[in-house]
N, C-alpha and C positions, 0 to 999 in steps of 0.2 A: 937395374931393378930398384923400384921404390915401392915398398909395401905400405898398406894400411890394414889394420885389424878392424873388422866390422863385427861388432857385438850385437847380435840381433835379438831383440825382444826377451831379454832375460828378466821377466816380470813375475810378480808373485802369482799370477794366474796359473803358471805352470808348476808351481810348488804347493800352493794351498787352495787354489781355485778349482774350477770345473774341468781344467785341461791338463791334469797332472802328467808330466812326462814319465814314460815307463822305461824306454830303452834308448841309449844306455841309461842306467839308473842315475838319478840326480846326484847321488853321492859320488858318482864318477864324473859326470859332465860339469857340474858347477866348479869343483876344484880345478879342473882343466881349463875352464873359461877364465877363471881368475889368474891362474898361472900364465896363460897366454897374455892376458892384459899386463901383468907385472913384467914379463919378459919383453913385451913390446915397449912398455914405458922405459925400461932400462936401456933398450937398444935404439931408442929414438924413433921407433915406429909409431906413427900417429894412430890413436884409438878413436873409433867412431862408435858411439853408443846409440842404439836405435830403440825406440819405444813405440809400440803399436797403440793407436787410439781407436776406440769404438764409442758410439753414442752413449750417453749417460744411462739410457734405458736398456742397453745391451746386456745379455746374460754373461758375456765374457768381455774382458778388457774395457769395461765401462770407465770412461775418462773420469779421473778424480777418485775412483774407488781404491780400496786397499789392494785388490787384485791387479789393478792397472799399474801400480807403482813398480819401479825397478826393484829387483832384489837388493837387499842392503849391501851385499858383497860387491855388487856392481855400482850402486849409487855412491858408495864410499871411495871409489877409485877415480883417479883423474881421467879425463877424456879430452881429446883435442876438438871434438865436435859432437854435438847431440842432434839427433834427428827424430822427429815425431812423424809417423806415417799412418795411413789409413788403408793401404793396399798391401798385398803380399810382398811385392818387390820393393826394396829400399829405394830404388831409383824413381818409382812412380809418384809424382806429385811432391817431390822433395828437391833439395838442392844438392843431392849427393854427386851427381855428374859434374856440376860446376865446381864443387869443393875438390873433387879428385883432380880435375884439370888445373885448378889454381895451385894445388900442392904437388903437382907433378907425379901423381900416383899412377902406376901402371899394373900393380899387382894387389889383389884383394885376398886377405885371409879371412875366411868366414867361420864364425862360431855363433852359438846360440840356437834359438828354437823357431819353428820346428824344421827338422831336416827336410821334409818333403813339401813344405809349404813356403814359408817366407825365405828360408835358406835356398830352396830350389829355385824359386822365382828370381831371386837376386843373382844366383849363380848363372842361370841361363841368360839373363839380360846382360850381365857383366861380360860373359863370353861372347855374346853377339856384338857387344860394343868394342871388342878387340882387347879387352883386359885379360891378363893372366889371373887365374883364380886358384886359391888353395882352400880346401875344406878340411877342418879338423874334426874327424868323425867321432872322436871320443869327447868332444867339447860341444856336442849338439845332441839332438834326440827327438823322439816321436812318442805319441800315445798310440793305442790301438784304435782301429776304425771298424765300424759296421754300418752298412746302409744297404739300399736296394741293389746295389751293384755287387756286393759281396762283403767279405770280412777279412781283415788282415791284422796280424799282431804287430805290436810296436817294433819288435825285432825284425820282422819281415819288411816292414815299410822302410825302416832305417837302413837295413842291409841292401835292399834292392836299389833305393835311391843313391846310396853311396857308390854302389857298383856302377850304376849308370853315369853318375858324375865323372867317375874316373876314366870313362871311355874317351874323354877329350874336353869335357866342360870344365873340369877342375882336377887338380892334383889332390887326391884324397890321402890323408896321412893321420897318424896319431899326433897328439900334442907334443909328445917327447920327440918325435921325428921332426916336427916343425921347429921346435926350440933348437934342435941340433942344426937345422938348416939356417936358422937365423944367426946362430953363433958362428957359422962358417961362411956366412954371406952368400949362400947359394939358393937357387930356386928349387922347388920340388918338381918332380917330373910327372906328367900325365901319361896315361896309356892312350890307346886309340880303339876305335870301333872295330876295325878289321881284325886286329890281334885278339880282342876280347871275344869275338865270335869264333875265330879259328881255334882257340884253345879248347872250346867246348866240343870240337869235332875231331880231336886227336885221340 
């Protein structure tokens, strides 16, 4: 097993902009993200920092704006690789796949924002590419949504996506559980769809 920690879009937009993360609270997720980065650095796990770019006229993530910039706690930490992207999946239109191959990476640990959007797109694509994936649920997060299709709280969105991930797309764990696994040199275990359904029928 050769891990890389993928730190997705920890940008000011989610802290002081129009897309503030609600659940888990930023006071929980940000310290867990930085803890994971520090543990990875100490363990020799390469860290990939990802930054989302939008056009300069965009109301969110406008390239070059204060909201677009990485949070200071992320920008001040070392990274083995930096990726700028313009789509949800970190794989799309970037060199991530080639970088993973060149570095012999077979396991991705995902932290950052948002759980249901860029995290989800990256998790699904990584799983489809045959990579093992770990998702640190308390080092990520969501805002609430409302549109013509309905309304969902940040807690609902984060909880439902985390539950779906754990059915086989990714091993979902807390940062503390991941840190313990790193220290012991072991992989985190995923569940599966069959058992996830059967438990609801008992």
